[in-house]
C-alpha positions as CSV (number, residue, x, y, z in Angstrom):
1,M,188.4,44.7,194.9
2,R,188.7,41.0,195.6
3,P,188.1,38.0,193.3
4,E,185.1,37.1,195.6
5,D,183.5,40.4,194.6
6,L,183.2,39.0,191.1
7,G,181.9,35.7,192.1
8,I,184.9,33.7,190.9
9,G,186.7,33.1,194.3
10,R,189.1,30.2,194.1
11,L,188.7,29.9,190.3
12,F,190.7,33.1,190.0
13,E,193.8,31.5,191.4
14,K,193.4,28.2,189.6
15,A,192.4,29.4,186.1
16,L,194.8,28.4,183.4
17,D,194.0,31.6,181.5
18,A,195.1,35.0,182.6
19,V,192.4,36.9,184.5
20,I,193.0,40.6,184.8
21,V,190.7,43.4,186.1
22,A,191.5,47.0,185.5
23,D,190.0,50.3,186.5
24,A,188.6,52.0,183.4
25,E,189.3,55.5,184.6
26,T,192.9,55.1,185.7
27,Q,193.7,51.9,183.7
28,R,195.4,50.6,186.8
29,V,195.4,46.8,187.3
30,V,193.5,45.8,190.4
31,L,193.3,42.0,190.0
32,W,196.0,39.8,188.5
33,N,196.0,36.0,188.8
34,P,199.0,33.6,188.7
35,A,198.3,32.7,185.1
36,A,198.7,36.3,184.1
37,T,202.2,36.2,185.7
38,N,203.0,33.1,183.7
39,I,202.0,34.7,180.5
40,F,203.3,38.3,180.9
41,G,206.1,37.9,183.4
42,Y,205.0,40.5,185.9
43,S,204.7,39.5,189.5
44,L,201.5,40.4,191.3
45,S,203.2,43.3,193.1
46,E,204.6,44.6,189.8
47,A,201.3,44.2,188.0
48,L,199.4,46.2,190.7
49,E,201.7,49.1,189.8
50,L,200.9,48.9,186.1
51,R,198.6,50.7,183.8
52,V,197.0,48.0,181.6
53,E,198.3,49.7,178.5
54,A,201.8,48.5,179.4
55,L,200.6,45.2,177.8
56,V,199.6,46.9,174.6
57,P,202.0,47.3,171.6
58,E,202.8,51.0,170.7
59,H,200.8,51.0,167.5
60,L,197.6,50.0,169.3
61,K,198.0,52.2,172.3
62,A,196.0,55.2,171.0
63,K,193.1,52.9,170.0
64,H,193.2,51.2,173.4
65,R,193.1,54.5,175.3
66,A,190.2,55.8,173.2
67,G,188.3,52.6,173.9
68,M,188.9,52.8,177.6
69,I,187.8,56.4,177.8
70,R,184.6,55.6,175.9
71,Y,183.9,52.7,178.1
72,E,184.5,54.7,181.3
73,E,182.2,57.5,180.1
74,T,179.4,55.4,178.5
75,G,179.7,51.8,179.7
76,H,180.1,50.8,176.0
77,G,183.0,50.2,173.6
78,H,183.6,48.5,170.2
79,Y,185.5,45.5,171.7
80,I,183.6,45.2,175.0
81,D,180.3,45.2,173.2
82,S,181.3,42.7,170.6
83,H,181.1,39.6,172.9
84,R,183.6,37.9,170.6
85,L,187.0,36.5,171.1
86,L,189.7,38.9,170.0
87,D,193.0,37.9,168.4
88,L,195.6,40.6,169.2
89,P,199.3,41.1,169.8
90,A,200.4,41.9,173.4
91,L,203.6,42.7,175.2
92,K,205.4,40.7,177.9
93,K,207.6,42.2,180.5
94,G,210.8,43.1,178.7
95,G,209.0,44.0,175.5
96,E,208.6,40.6,173.8
97,E,205.5,40.5,171.6
98,I,203.2,37.6,171.8
99,R,199.8,36.7,170.3
100,I,196.8,36.4,172.6
101,E,193.1,35.5,172.5
102,L,191.2,38.0,174.6
103,S,187.6,38.3,175.8
104,L,186.5,41.5,177.6
105,N,183.6,41.8,180.0
106,P,182.2,44.9,181.6
107,I,181.9,45.0,185.4
108,A,178.9,46.9,186.8
109,P,179.8,50.2,188.4
110,V,181.3,49.6,191.9
111,G,181.2,51.8,195.0
112,D,179.6,55.1,195.8
113,D,181.4,56.8,192.9
114,G,180.1,54.3,190.4
115,R,183.6,53.4,189.0
116,R,183.7,51.1,186.1
117,F,186.0,48.1,185.8
118,V,186.8,45.7,182.9
119,L,187.5,42.0,183.2
120,A,189.9,40.5,180.7
121,I,190.4,36.8,180.2
122,I,193.5,36.1,178.1
123,R,195.1,33.0,176.6
124,D,198.6,32.9,175.1
125,V,198.3,31.5,171.6
126,T,201.7,32.4,170.3
127,H,203.0,28.9,169.7
128,R,199.7,27.9,167.9
129,K,199.9,31.0,165.7
130,R,203.5,30.3,164.8
131,A,202.6,26.7,163.9
132,E,199.7,28.0,161.7
133,E,202.0,30.5,160.0
134,R,204.6,27.8,159.3
135,L,201.8,25.5,157.9
136,A,200.5,28.3,155.7
137,E,204.0,29.0,154.4
138,E,204.5,25.3,153.6
139,H,201.1,25.2,151.9
140,N,202.0,28.2,149.8
141,L,205.3,26.8,148.8
142,L,203.7,23.5,147.8
143,R,201.0,25.4,145.9
144,T,203.6,27.4,144.0
145,L,205.5,24.2,143.2
146,I,202.6,22.3,141.8
147,D,201.2,25.3,139.9
148,N,204.5,25.6,138.0
149,L,204.8,22.0,136.9
150,P,203.9,21.2,133.2
151,D,201.8,18.2,134.1
152,F,198.5,18.5,135.8
153,I,198.2,17.5,139.4
154,F,195.1,16.8,141.4
155,V,194.0,15.2,144.7
156,K,190.7,13.5,145.2
157,D,188.9,12.3,148.3
158,T,187.5,8.8,148.8
159,E,184.3,9.8,146.9
160,S,186.4,10.8,143.9
161,R,185.7,14.5,144.5
162,F,188.4,17.0,143.7
163,V,190.2,18.5,146.7
164,I,193.3,20.1,145.1
165,N,194.0,21.0,141.4
166,N,197.0,22.7,140.0
167,V,196.7,25.4,137.3
168,E,197.4,23.1,134.5
169,H,194.6,20.8,135.6
170,L,192.2,23.7,135.9
171,H,193.0,24.5,132.2
172,V,192.1,21.0,131.2
173,L,188.8,21.3,133.1
174,R,188.3,24.7,131.4
175,V,187.9,26.7,134.7
176,S,190.0,29.4,136.2
177,Q,189.4,29.1,140.0
178,Q,190.0,26.3,142.4
179,S,186.6,27.1,144.0
180,E,184.9,26.0,140.8
181,V,186.3,22.5,141.1
182,V,186.4,21.6,144.8
183,G,183.7,19.0,145.7
184,K,183.0,18.0,142.1
185,T,184.0,14.9,140.1
186,D,185.1,14.1,136.6
187,F,181.5,13.5,135.6
188,D,180.6,17.2,136.4
189,F,183.0,18.2,133.7
190,F,182.7,15.3,131.3
191,P,179.0,14.3,131.7
192,G,179.1,12.0,128.7
193,S,181.7,9.7,130.3
194,S,180.9,6.5,132.1
195,Q,182.5,4.9,135.1
196,K,184.7,2.8,132.9
197,S,185.4,5.4,130.2
198,T,188.7,7.3,130.0
199,T,188.2,10.9,130.7
200,P,191.0,13.4,130.0
201,T,191.6,13.5,133.8
202,N,191.9,9.7,134.1
203,R,194.0,9.3,131.0
204,R,196.6,11.6,132.5
205,S,196.2,10.9,136.2
206,S,199.3,8.8,136.2
207,G,201.4,11.9,135.7
208,Q,202.2,11.3,132.0
209,A,203.7,14.2,130.2
210,R,201.6,16.1,127.8
211,P,202.0,15.1,124.1
């Protein structure tokens, strides 16, 4: 099989994402572009000796094999029929685990024997995922900190709508969940107050300690 057979020609070599084609029956890699080498570390000659499951972590191998068998026999599969971007772990040469975004596309049966192939387009999102995890950890740490302070803390947007409220402030507003507050203003909780009146929130927004 050649890239031209799939109608991608020169795009195959120039694509920034990994483009891999595998035989569904044997799981052998039959097409492997330079971006795949950059992501996974296997040269083209090495990749053409691989079964595609070499890129799959051990705990996912059984599920992967079952999916490939089903696709080879029926032309269908849970992932290949989903038409959605998959977020999965994968293995580089040497065993390092990375995070990838993967889309799978069936290739119509080829040749007299009607063999099925699968086209995978893969993007390495490891650095982005790690940054998101660090951001989530920092957010959780900040959330824990403000929720354990004795004074109430809140953040409003430019329209005076609540964005963040700590536990103490939720108690003042007589609610239990952050979702009950986000997008609302003081006047949703103190409807009798006016723009110039001093609501419990405004009286203590300077961070004064509770009496």
